[in-house]
C-alpha positions as CSV (number, residue, x, y, z in Angstrom):
1,M,30.3,48.4,43.7
2,D,28.4,51.7,43.5
3,A,25.8,52.0,46.2
4,E,23.2,52.8,43.5
5,K,23.8,49.5,41.7
6,R,24.0,47.5,44.9
7,P,21.3,44.8,45.2
8,S,19.0,44.9,48.2
9,W,16.6,42.8,50.2
10,E,13.1,42.8,48.8
11,N,11.7,43.8,52.2
12,P,12.9,44.2,55.8
13,T,11.4,40.8,56.7
14,Q,13.9,39.0,54.4
15,F,16.8,40.8,56.3
16,V,15.4,39.8,59.7
17,L,14.9,36.2,58.6
18,A,18.5,36.1,57.2
19,C,19.9,37.3,60.5
20,V,17.8,34.8,62.4
21,S,18.7,32.0,60.1
22,Y,22.4,32.9,60.5
23,A,22.4,33.6,64.3
24,V,20.1,30.6,65.3
25,G,22.4,27.7,64.6
26,L,23.8,24.5,65.9
27,G,25.2,26.2,69.0
28,N,21.7,26.9,70.2
29,V,20.9,23.1,70.1
30,W,24.1,21.6,71.5
31,R,26.3,24.3,73.2
32,F,23.8,26.2,75.2
33,P,22.3,23.0,76.9
34,Y,25.8,21.8,77.7
35,L,26.6,25.2,79.4
36,C,23.3,25.1,81.3
37,Q,24.2,21.6,82.6
38,Q,27.7,22.6,83.5
39,H,26.9,25.9,85.3
40,G,23.9,25.5,87.5
41,G,20.9,24.8,85.3
42,G,18.4,27.7,85.6
43,G,21.0,29.7,87.5
44,F,23.0,30.0,84.3
45,L,20.2,32.1,82.8
46,I,21.1,35.0,85.1
47,P,24.6,35.7,83.8
48,Y,23.4,34.7,80.3
49,F,20.7,37.5,80.1
50,L,22.9,40.0,81.8
51,M,25.6,39.5,79.1
52,L,23.0,39.6,76.4
53,F,22.1,43.3,77.3
54,L,25.6,44.3,78.3
55,E,27.4,42.9,75.4
56,G,25.3,41.0,72.8
57,V,22.6,43.5,71.7
58,P,24.9,46.6,71.6
59,L,27.6,44.9,69.5
60,F,24.9,43.4,67.2
61,Y,23.4,47.0,66.8
62,L,26.9,48.4,66.1
63,E,27.7,45.9,63.2
64,L,24.3,46.4,61.6
65,A,24.8,50.2,61.7
66,I,28.2,50.0,60.1
67,G,27.0,47.8,57.3
68,Q,23.9,49.8,56.5
69,K,25.8,53.1,56.6
70,M,28.8,52.1,54.5
71,R,26.8,49.8,52.2
72,L,30.0,47.7,51.8
73,G,31.3,44.4,53.0
74,S,33.6,44.1,56.0
75,I,36.8,45.1,54.3
76,G,35.3,48.0,52.4
77,A,33.4,49.3,55.5
78,W,36.4,49.4,57.8
79,T,38.7,50.8,55.1
80,A,36.1,53.6,54.5
81,I,36.4,54.5,58.2
82,S,40.2,54.5,58.0
83,P,42.5,52.9,55.4
84,Y,44.6,51.6,58.3
85,L,41.7,49.5,59.6
86,G,41.1,47.5,56.4
87,G,42.8,44.6,58.1
88,V,39.9,44.3,60.6
89,G,37.6,43.4,57.6
90,L,40.3,41.2,56.2
91,A,40.6,39.3,59.5
92,S,36.9,38.8,59.5
93,V,37.0,37.3,56.0
94,V,39.9,34.9,57.0
95,T,38.0,33.8,60.1
96,S,34.8,33.2,58.0
97,L,36.9,31.3,55.5
98,Y,38.2,29.0,58.3
99,L,34.6,28.5,59.5
100,C,33.4,27.7,56.0
101,L,36.1,25.1,55.5
102,Y,35.0,22.9,58.4
103,Y,31.4,23.9,59.2
104,N,29.8,22.2,56.2
105,I,31.2,18.9,57.3
106,I,28.6,19.0,60.1
107,N,26.0,19.3,57.4
108,A,27.6,16.3,55.7
109,W,27.2,14.3,58.9
110,S,23.6,15.4,59.1
111,F,23.0,14.2,55.5
112,W,24.7,10.9,56.4
113,Y,22.5,10.3,59.4
114,L,19.4,11.5,57.5
115,F,20.0,8.9,54.7
116,H,20.6,6.1,57.2
117,S,17.3,7.0,59.0
118,F,15.3,5.3,56.2
119,Q,16.0,1.8,57.4
120,S,13.7,-0.8,59.1
121,V,16.3,-0.9,62.0
122,L,18.3,2.2,62.6
123,P,22.0,1.3,62.1
124,W,23.0,2.9,65.4
125,A,20.4,0.9,67.4
126,E,22.4,-2.3,67.7
127,C,26.0,-3.5,67.1
128,P,26.9,-5.0,63.8
129,I,27.9,-8.7,63.6
130,N,31.6,-9.6,63.4
131,S,33.3,-11.2,60.4
132,N,33.0,-14.7,61.9
133,R,29.3,-14.3,62.4
134,T,29.7,-15.4,66.0
135,G,28.5,-12.2,67.7
136,P,28.7,-8.4,67.8
137,I,31.9,-6.6,67.0
138,E,34.0,-6.4,70.2
139,E,34.8,-2.7,69.8
140,C,31.1,-1.9,69.6
141,E,30.3,-3.9,72.7
142,K,32.9,-2.1,74.7
143,A,31.5,1.3,73.5
144,T,27.8,1.6,72.6
145,P,26.1,1.1,69.2
146,T,25.6,4.9,68.9
147,Q,29.3,5.7,69.6
148,Y,30.5,2.9,67.3
149,F,28.3,4.2,64.4
150,F,29.5,7.8,64.8
151,Y,33.2,7.1,65.3
152,R,33.7,4.0,63.1
153,E,30.9,4.0,60.5
154,T,30.4,7.8,60.0
155,L,34.0,9.0,60.6
156,G,36.0,5.9,60.0
157,I,38.2,7.5,62.6
158,S,41.9,6.7,63.2
159,S,43.6,6.3,66.6
160,S,45.3,9.6,66.4
161,I,45.9,12.7,64.3
162,E,49.2,11.3,63.2
163,E,47.5,8.3,61.6
164,N,46.0,9.4,58.3
165,G,44.2,7.2,55.8
166,G,42.2,7.8,52.7
167,I,39.0,9.8,52.1
168,H,35.7,8.4,53.5
169,T,33.8,8.1,50.2
170,G,30.4,8.4,51.8
171,Q,31.3,11.5,53.7
172,A,33.0,13.0,50.7
173,L,29.8,12.6,48.7
174,C,27.7,14.1,51.5
175,L,30.1,17.0,51.7
176,L,29.8,17.5,47.9
177,L,26.0,17.5,48.3
178,A,26.1,20.0,51.2
179,W,28.2,22.4,49.1
180,M,26.0,22.0,46.0
181,I,22.9,23.0,48.1
182,T,24.9,25.9,49.7
183,Y,25.7,27.1,46.2
184,M,22.1,26.9,45.1
185,F,21.1,28.9,48.1
186,I,23.5,31.8,47.3
187,V,23.9,31.5,43.5
188,Q,22.2,34.9,42.8
189,G,23.3,36.7,46.0
190,V,20.6,38.3,48.1
191,K,18.0,37.5,45.5
192,S,18.2,33.8,46.1
193,T,19.2,34.0,49.8
194,G,16.3,36.3,50.5
195,K,13.9,33.6,49.3
196,V,15.6,30.6,51.0
197,V,15.6,32.2,54.5
198,Y,11.8,32.0,54.6
199,F,12.2,28.3,54.9
200,T,15.6,27.9,56.7
201,A,14.6,30.4,59.4
202,T,11.2,29.1,60.2
203,F,11.0,25.3,59.6
204,P,13.5,24.4,62.5
205,Y,10.9,26.0,64.9
206,V,8.2,23.6,63.5
207,V,10.5,20.6,64.2
208,L,11.5,21.9,67.6
209,F,7.8,22.4,68.6
210,I,7.0,18.9,67.4
211,Y,9.9,17.6,69.5
212,L,8.8,19.6,72.5
213,I,5.4,18.0,72.4
214,R,6.9,14.5,71.9
215,G,9.6,15.1,74.5
216,F,7.1,16.1,77.2
217,T,5.2,12.8,76.6
218,L,8.3,10.6,77.0
219,H,8.8,8.6,80.2
220,G,11.3,10.4,82.5
221,A,11.3,13.7,80.5
222,I,10.2,15.6,83.7
223,N,13.5,14.5,85.4
224,G,15.4,16.4,82.7
225,I,13.2,19.5,82.8
226,K,13.5,19.6,86.6
227,Y,17.3,19.2,86.3
228,M,17.5,22.1,83.8
229,F,15.4,24.6,85.8
230,T,16.7,23.8,89.3
231,P,19.2,26.6,89.9
232,K,22.5,25.9,91.6
233,M,23.1,29.4,92.8
234,E,26.6,28.6,94.0
235,Q,27.7,28.6,90.4
236,L,27.2,32.3,90.2
237,A,30.4,32.7,92.4
238,N,32.4,30.9,89.7
239,P,34.1,33.3,87.3
240,T,34.0,30.7,84.5
241,T,30.2,30.7,84.6
242,W,30.2,34.4,83.7
243,I,33.0,34.0,81.1
244,N,31.1,31.2,79.4
245,A,27.8,33.2,79.4
246,A,29.5,36.1,77.8
247,T,31.3,33.9,75.2
248,Q,28.1,32.0,74.4
249,I,26.2,35.3,73.7
250,F,29.1,36.5,71.6
251,F,29.4,33.6,69.3
252,S,25.7,32.7,69.2
253,L,24.9,36.1,67.6
254,G,27.7,35.6,65.1
255,L,29.6,38.8,65.9
256,G,33.0,39.6,64.2
257,F,32.6,37.3,61.2
258,G,31.5,40.1,58.9
259,S,28.2,38.3,58.1
260,L,26.1,40.9,59.8
261,I,27.9,43.8,58.1
262,A,27.4,42.1,54.8
263,F,23.7,41.4,55.4
264,A,23.1,45.0,56.5
265,S,24.9,46.4,53.5
266,Y,22.0,45.2,51.3
267,N,19.5,47.2,53.4
268,Q,17.7,50.4,52.3
269,Y,19.5,53.4,53.8
270,N,16.7,54.3,56.2
271,N,15.8,50.8,57.3
272,N,15.1,50.6,61.1
273,F,18.0,48.3,62.1
274,E,17.8,49.4,65.8
275,R,14.5,47.6,66.2
276,Q,15.7,44.6,64.1
277,A,18.9,44.3,66.3
278,I,16.7,43.9,69.4
279,I,14.3,41.5,67.8
280,V,16.9,39.2,66.3
281,S,18.9,39.1,69.6
282,L,15.8,38.2,71.6
283,I,14.7,35.6,69.1
284,N,18.2,34.0,69.2
285,S,18.3,33.9,73.1
286,G,14.6,32.7,73.2
287,T,15.5,29.9,70.8
288,S,18.4,28.8,73.0
289,I,16.1,28.4,76.0
290,F,13.4,26.7,73.8
291,A,15.9,24.3,72.3
292,C,17.4,23.7,75.7
293,T,14.0,22.7,77.1
294,V,13.5,20.2,74.2
295,T,17.1,18.8,74.7
296,F,16.6,18.3,78.5
297,A,13.3,16.6,77.9
298,I,15.0,14.1,75.6
299,Y,18.0,14.0,77.9
300,G,15.7,13.2,80.9
301,F,14.2,10.3,78.9
302,K,17.6,8.9,78.0
303,A,18.9,9.2,81.6
304,T,15.8,7.6,83.0
305,F,15.9,4.8,80.4
306,N,19.5,4.1,81.3
307,Y,18.8,4.2,85.0
308,E,15.9,1.9,84.8
309,T,17.8,-0.5,82.5
310,C,20.5,-0.6,85.1
311,L,18.0,-1.4,87.9
312,E,16.5,-4.2,85.7
313,R,19.9,-5.8,85.3
314,I,20.4,-5.7,89.1
315,R,16.9,-7.1,89.6
316,L,17.7,-10.1,87.4
317,V,21.0,-10.7,89.1
318,L,19.4,-10.7,92.6
319,L,16.6,-13.0,91.5
320,N,19.0,-15.5,90.0
321,A,21.6,-15.3,92.8
322,F,19.2,-15.8,95.7
323,N,16.6,-17.9,94.0
324,L,13.7,-15.5,94.7
325,A,10.2,-15.5,93.2
326,E,9.9,-13.6,89.9
327,D,7.5,-11.0,91.3
328,S,9.2,-10.5,94.7
329,I,11.6,-7.8,93.4
330,T,10.1,-5.0,91.3
331,M,11.6,-1.8,89.9
332,D,10.0,0.1,92.8
333,N,11.5,-2.0,95.6
334,V,14.8,-3.1,94.1
335,S,16.7,-0.5,96.3
336,E,15.1,-2.0,99.5
337,W,16.0,-5.5,98.4
338,I,19.6,-4.5,97.8
339,E,19.8,-3.1,101.4
340,K,18.0,-6.1,102.8
341,L,20.1,-8.8,101.1
342,N,23.4,-6.9,101.8
343,T,22.4,-7.1,105.5
344,S,21.3,-10.7,105.6
345,H,23.8,-12.3,103.2
346,P,26.8,-9.9,103.2
347,E,29.4,-12.4,101.9
348,Q,27.3,-13.7,99.0
349,F,26.1,-10.1,98.2
350,A,29.7,-8.8,98.0
351,E,30.7,-11.5,95.5
352,L,28.1,-10.1,93.0
353,N,30.0,-6.8,92.5
354,L,26.8,-5.0,91.6
355,E,27.0,-1.9,89.5
356,K,25.7,1.4,91.0
357,C,22.6,2.9,89.5
358,N,22.2,6.6,90.0
359,L,19.7,8.9,88.1
360,T,21.5,12.1,89.2
361,A,24.8,10.7,87.9
362,E,23.2,10.0,84.6
363,L,21.9,13.5,84.4
364,D,25.2,15.0,85.5
365,T,27.0,13.4,82.5
366,A,27.7,16.5,80.5
367,V,28.1,16.1,76.7
368,E,29.2,18.9,74.4
369,G,29.1,19.5,70.6
370,T,29.0,16.6,68.2
371,G,28.7,14.2,71.1
372,L,25.3,15.7,72.1
373,A,24.0,16.1,68.6
374,F,25.0,12.8,67.0
375,I,25.4,10.4,69.9
376,V,23.2,11.4,72.8
377,Y,20.2,12.3,70.6
378,S,20.7,9.2,68.5
379,E,20.7,7.0,71.6
380,A,17.5,8.6,72.8
381,I,15.8,8.4,69.4
382,K,16.5,4.7,69.0
383,N,14.4,4.0,72.1
384,M,11.4,6.0,71.0
385,P,8.4,4.5,69.2
386,L,8.7,5.0,65.4
387,P,12.4,6.0,65.8
388,Q,12.8,6.4,62.0
389,L,10.3,9.3,62.0
390,W,11.9,11.1,64.8
391,S,15.4,10.6,63.3
392,V,14.4,12.0,60.0
393,L,12.8,15.1,61.6
394,Y,15.8,15.7,63.9
395,F,18.5,15.4,61.3
396,F,16.5,17.4,58.8
397,M,16.3,20.2,61.4
398,L,20.0,20.0,62.1
399,L,20.6,20.3,58.4
400,L,18.5,23.4,58.1
401,L,20.2,25.1,61.1
402,G,23.6,24.3,59.6
403,M,22.6,25.5,56.1
404,G,21.1,28.7,57.5
405,S,24.4,29.5,59.2
406,M,26.4,28.6,56.1
407,L,24.4,31.3,54.2
408,G,25.9,34.0,56.5
409,N,29.4,32.4,56.5
410,V,29.7,32.4,52.7
411,T,28.1,35.8,52.4
412,A,30.8,37.2,54.7
413,I,33.4,36.1,52.2
414,I,31.7,36.9,48.9
415,T,30.4,40.4,49.8
416,P,33.8,41.9,50.5
417,L,35.3,40.2,47.4
418,R,32.4,41.6,45.3
419,D,33.4,45.2,46.5
420,F,36.8,44.9,44.8
421,K,37.1,46.1,41.2
422,L,39.1,43.1,40.3
423,V,36.2,40.7,40.7
424,S,33.2,43.2,40.4
425,H,32.8,42.3,36.7
426,M,32.4,38.6,37.4
427,S,28.9,37.2,37.5
428,N,27.4,36.1,40.8
429,E,27.2,32.5,39.6
430,L,30.9,32.4,38.7
431,L,32.3,34.1,41.8
432,N,30.0,32.2,44.3
433,G,30.8,29.0,42.5
434,L,34.6,29.5,42.8
435,V,34.4,30.3,46.5
436,C,32.2,27.2,47.1
437,L,34.5,25.0,45.0
438,L,37.7,26.1,46.8
439,C,36.1,25.5,50.3
440,M,34.8,22.1,49.2
441,L,38.2,20.9,47.9
442,V,40.0,22.0,51.1
443,G,37.2,20.6,53.2
444,L,37.7,17.1,51.8
445,G,40.6,16.9,54.2
446,F,38.0,16.6,57.0
447,T,36.6,13.4,55.5
448,T,39.8,11.5,55.9
449,T,40.4,9.1,58.8
450,S,42.1,11.8,60.9
451,G,39.7,14.5,59.6
452,N,37.7,14.7,62.8
453,Y,40.8,15.7,64.8
454,W,41.5,18.5,62.3
455,F,37.8,19.5,62.6
456,T,38.2,19.7,66.4
457,M,41.3,21.8,66.0
458,F,39.6,24.3,63.6
459,N,36.5,24.4,65.9
460,D,38.5,25.0,69.0
461,Y,41.1,27.5,67.7
462,G,40.0,28.8,64.3
463,A,37.7,31.5,65.5
464,T,37.5,32.2,69.3
465,F,40.7,34.2,69.7
466,S,40.4,36.1,66.5
467,L,36.8,37.1,66.9
468,L,37.4,38.5,70.4
469,F,40.2,40.6,69.0
470,I,38.2,41.7,65.9
471,V,35.2,42.8,67.8
472,L,37.3,44.6,70.5
473,I,39.0,46.6,67.7
474,E,35.6,47.3,66.1
475,V,34.1,48.8,69.3
476,I,37.2,50.8,70.1
477,T,37.4,52.1,66.5
478,V,33.8,53.2,66.5
479,S,33.9,54.7,70.0
480,Y,37.4,56.3,70.1
481,I,38.7,56.6,66.5
482,Y,35.6,57.3,64.4
483,G,34.0,58.9,67.4
484,I,30.7,58.3,69.2
485,K,29.4,61.7,68.2
486,R,30.1,61.2,64.6
487,F,28.5,57.7,64.8
488,E,25.5,59.2,66.5
489,K,25.0,61.6,63.6
490,D,25.2,58.7,61.1
491,I,22.5,56.8,63.0
492,E,20.4,60.0,63.2
493,D,20.8,60.4,59.4
494,M,19.5,56.8,58.8
495,L,16.9,56.5,61.6
496,G,15.8,60.1,62.2
497,H,16.8,60.0,65.9
498,R,20.0,59.5,67.9
499,P,20.8,56.4,70.0
500,N,19.9,56.8,73.6
501,W,22.2,56.8,76.6
502,Y,22.1,53.0,77.0
503,W,23.7,52.3,73.6
504,K,26.4,55.0,74.2
505,I,27.4,53.7,77.6
506,M,27.6,50.2,76.3
507,W,29.8,51.1,73.3
508,G,32.0,53.6,75.2
509,F,32.7,51.7,78.4
510,V,30.9,48.4,79.3
511,S,31.4,46.4,76.1
512,P,35.1,47.3,75.6
513,L,35.9,46.4,79.2
514,L,34.0,43.1,78.9
515,L,35.8,42.2,75.7
516,M,39.2,43.1,77.2
517,A,38.4,40.8,80.1
518,L,37.4,38.0,77.8
519,F,40.5,38.5,75.6
520,I,42.9,38.4,78.6
521,F,41.1,35.4,80.1
522,Y,41.4,33.5,76.9
523,I,45.2,34.2,76.7
524,V,45.8,33.4,80.3
525,N,43.7,30.2,80.1
526,Y,45.5,29.1,76.9
527,I,49.0,29.7,78.6
528,Q,48.0,27.9,81.8
529,G,46.4,25.1,79.9
530,G,49.8,23.7,78.9
531,T,50.1,21.6,75.8
532,P,46.8,21.6,73.8
533,T,45.0,18.2,73.8
534,Y,42.3,16.5,71.9
535,Q,40.0,13.4,72.3
536,A,41.5,10.4,70.5
537,W,39.4,7.3,69.8
538,N,40.9,4.2,71.3
539,K,39.6,1.1,69.4
540,E,40.8,-1.3,72.1
541,T,38.7,0.2,74.9
542,G,35.9,1.8,72.8
543,K,36.4,5.1,74.5
544,S,37.9,8.6,73.8
545,E,41.1,9.4,75.5
546,V,42.8,12.7,76.1
547,T,45.9,13.0,73.9
548,E,48.4,15.8,73.4
549,Y,48.7,17.3,70.0
550,P,52.0,16.4,68.2
551,V,54.5,19.2,67.4
552,F,53.1,19.8,63.9
553,G,49.6,20.1,65.4
554,Q,50.7,22.7,68.0
555,L,52.4,24.7,65.2
556,F,49.2,24.6,63.1
557,I,47.2,25.8,66.1
558,G,49.6,28.7,66.5
559,L,49.1,29.5,62.8
560,L,45.3,29.4,63.2
561,L,45.6,31.8,66.2
562,V,47.9,34.3,64.5
563,S,47.0,34.2,60.8
564,S,43.7,36.2,61.0
565,V,44.7,38.5,63.9
566,S,48.0,39.4,62.1
567,C,45.9,40.9,59.2
568,V,45.1,44.0,61.3
569,P,48.7,45.2,62.0
570,L,50.1,43.9,58.7
571,T,47.5,45.9,56.7
572,A,48.1,49.0,58.8
573,L,51.9,48.6,58.2
574,Y,51.3,48.1,54.4
575,V,49.2,51.3,54.2
576,Y,51.7,53.3,56.2
577,C,54.7,52.1,54.0
578,R,52.7,52.7,50.8
579,R,51.8,56.3,51.9
580,R,55.4,57.0,52.8
581,T,56.6,55.7,49.5
582,H,53.9,57.7,47.6
583,G,54.8,60.8,49.7
584,S,58.5,60.5,48.9
585,H,57.8,59.9,45.2
586,H,55.5,63.0,45.2
587,N,58.2,65.1,46.9
588,R,60.8,64.0,44.4
589,Q,58.5,65.0,41.5
590,R,58.0,68.4,43.0
591,T,61.8,68.9,43.4
592,V,62.4,67.9,39.8
593,S,59.7,70.3,38.6
594,T,61.2,73.2,40.6
595,V,64.7,72.6,39.3
596,S,63.4,72.4,35.7
597,A,61.6,75.6,36.2
């Protein structure tokens, strides 16, 4: 598409909001709190912000500059720099395609929970009755009502990835709805996306703020807040803490997918992307801390509720076992009575086999990903006053965060395709519709009984390795193939000034070294990890159990890891062979012409 005919954002605000809507996603709500919990609470913020300025902001700036300068999608932009590097953009498109295939299933789950929130009693608040009508379902009693609802009602999950059943009709319909809304958001390209982002980028903050106020008023919320901001400085000596901080920054900003290049390609040529890169990066990280505070307030409430429920059970056992007066043991003195009765009646006390109640242990229970978003939050919500209201607000917020990210994911596929002459004559409605339809049809596989295991596989292996490789090639290309000086002149042409020493040092040395370290760490960690595993749901025990992937699963993981990365060398090889063939053909034509003469 000619640069003159290329559509553009109506104003810079639309572009900033599109970047914010894309970058601020589900990872801010569930991954960042988990990492804080794992790596020293407030102490984790030190490596996190260091990595933001050493890696995140410079690479974000670089991708925006490339997109705005070339005014092309990822494939066209890198091909314009060098035909041999077209595979970098192709690898980004393949990675974004993988993400699109499974990411919208999270939005389908959000729809499912949202629709089920409009009930007098939330369906995950208590166990359903068994077929004999004699009591709760045994599997639910062994697990918890929230776990049972997620694994059995929402997913209809099988016992392993090898056991596959039919499509979950409810989930399939929710997935169809998620893709229909995604299509409506992008149907006219940046014209429709630019209007949608006003809502998808701002409303989640309204919900988070409401939840922040509500969270701070919950009993025990202060326990979670203290836990979050109490730094465990010894974690700074753990290399994994720094690796996870760098990785979180990297993926939270959405680097390497081609979405940022695609968004920036619709900018005016002289748009001030330098300021926008800093603004969006700071908003993204600030949102992570904001969402983390909300999460830990809710988490503190849940942990305190579980702890006090445990103490109440012990209190009742002691009252009944020792025939004590009802008001003799209270929640405040139950620990003293345990010690007293253990001393005075050791044999009788030992026979009780009392459970251990520990608030710190409850807070230490780290939950990541879907477990935090759909199980822990659901469990906390059901114990709040007016749980239906808080459930609707929460899952509507999750839906908007997911949809905002989907806008960037789909744009990363459509924009490079639009640059090809083969599809440039197709209308936006048709091309965008075909991409959405293809992704939805393949995505139906995630709604089967074993679909969640495939979802986990894509989530764990579909992007991490390839994105590290893609962005490493990007920064090396700009710094050492295209050249820093040439890149400086391009930026000066767009902004009216050259980038300062900070940007040049980051692009030339710090960011490439950090990315190489992350890339090597990932490979070593993968090799040392042995056979890849996943969490399989055991119906008998009502718990998830670590299970090794079967051979076909391991082969598919290998395919996911290699397929996108291989685009880079294969495209370079194709261009080289084609040029040699054309060169030989041209030489033969010259020889024939000379002989004829």
